[in-house]
C-alpha positions as a LaTeX table, in Angstrom:
\begin{tabular}{lrrr}
\hline
Residue & $x$ (\AA) & $y$ (\AA) & $z$ (\AA) \\
\hline
Unk1 & 116.27 & $-123.67$ & 27.70 \\
Unk2 & 116.25 & $-127.09$ & 28.18 \\
Unk3 & 119.68 & $-128.67$ & 29.98 \\
Unk4 & 121.66 & $-131.19$ & 28.29 \\
Unk5 & 124.31 & $-133.95$ & 29.63 \\
Unk6 & 126.73 & $-131.43$ & 28.43 \\
Unk7 & 124.98 & $-128.50$ & 30.78 \\
Unk8 & 124.98 & $-131.16$ & 33.63 \\
Unk9 & 128.77 & $-132.30$ & 33.26 \\
Unk10 & 130.29 & $-128.55$ & 32.94 \\
Unk11 & 128.05 & $-127.52$ & 35.93 \\
Unk12 & 129.77 & $-130.38$ & 38.14 \\
Unk13 & 133.39 & $-129.86$ & 37.03 \\
Unk14 & 133.07 & $-126.52$ & 38.08 \\
Unk15 & 131.64 & $-127.45$ & 41.62 \\
Unk16 & 134.22 & $-130.19$ & 41.81 \\
Unk17 & 136.99 & $-127.57$ & 40.52 \\
Unk18 & 136.06 & $-125.57$ & 43.73 \\
Unk19 & 136.05 & $-128.05$ & 46.44 \\
Unk20 & 138.85 & $-128.09$ & 48.65 \\
Unk21 & 141.52 & $-130.26$ & 47.89 \\
Unk22 & 141.76 & $-133.94$ & 48.72 \\
Unk23 & 143.37 & $-134.53$ & 52.33 \\
Unk24 & 142.03 & $-130.74$ & 53.33 \\
Unk25 & 139.14 & $-129.60$ & 55.78 \\
Unk26 & 137.82 & $-126.46$ & 54.58 \\
Unk27 & 133.96 & $-127.59$ & 55.69 \\
Unk28 & 132.85 & $-123.90$ & 55.00 \\
Unk29 & 133.99 & $-124.43$ & 51.46 \\
Unk30 & 132.31 & $-128.09$ & 51.53 \\
Unk31 & 129.29 & $-127.14$ & 52.64 \\
Unk32 & 128.96 & $-124.36$ & 50.27 \\
Unk33 & 129.52 & $-126.02$ & 47.61 \\
Unk34 & 127.16 & $-129.03$ & 48.78 \\
Unk35 & 124.23 & $-125.95$ & 49.28 \\
Unk36 & 125.02 & $-124.85$ & 45.75 \\
Unk37 & 125.08 & $-128.23$ & 43.88 \\
Unk38 & 121.47 & $-129.32$ & 45.91 \\
Unk39 & 119.31 & $-126.22$ & 44.44 \\
Unk40 & 121.47 & $-127.03$ & 41.18 \\
Unk41 & 120.26 & $-130.85$ & 40.99 \\
Unk42 & 116.92 & $-128.97$ & 41.43 \\
Unk43 & 116.23 & $-126.94$ & 38.96 \\
Unk44 & 117.89 & $-129.60$ & 37.03 \\
Unk45 & 115.36 & $-132.45$ & 38.63 \\
Unk46 & 112.15 & $-129.54$ & 37.25 \\
Unk47 & 113.28 & $-129.44$ & 33.89 \\
Unk48 & 114.44 & $-132.82$ & 32.81 \\
Unk49 & 112.23 & $-135.35$ & 34.59 \\
Unk50 & 114.95 & $-138.15$ & 34.11 \\
Unk51 & 117.97 & $-136.33$ & 35.33 \\
Unk52 & 119.45 & $-138.47$ & 37.89 \\
Unk53 & 120.28 & $-136.78$ & 41.01 \\
Unk54 & 122.58 & $-139.14$ & 42.54 \\
Unk55 & 124.56 & $-139.74$ & 39.66 \\
Unk56 & 125.25 & $-135.24$ & 39.51 \\
Unk57 & 125.86 & $-135.24$ & 43.21 \\
Unk58 & 128.92 & $-138.06$ & 42.46 \\
Unk59 & 130.10 & $-136.71$ & 39.83 \\
Unk60 & 130.96 & $-134.27$ & 41.94 \\
Unk61 & 131.96 & $-135.46$ & 45.34 \\
Unk62 & 133.42 & $-138.88$ & 43.79 \\
Unk63 & 137.41 & $-137.99$ & 45.08 \\
Unk64 & 136.26 & $-136.28$ & 48.38 \\
Unk65 & 135.33 & $-138.57$ & 50.89 \\
\hline
\end{tabular}
């Protein structure tokens, strides 16, 4: 099954929801989300050559810097 932008957005939204609230330090939780996001980005990139890993990662972590 080919992944669509809808799938990418849904995955990013789920991972973003799993992050601790902004300003709260939970390094283990954030690292776990990062690890899962990296794995999903790799799978998405294999399925879709035009997939942009940086855009996906930015969508997850944009509010948690």
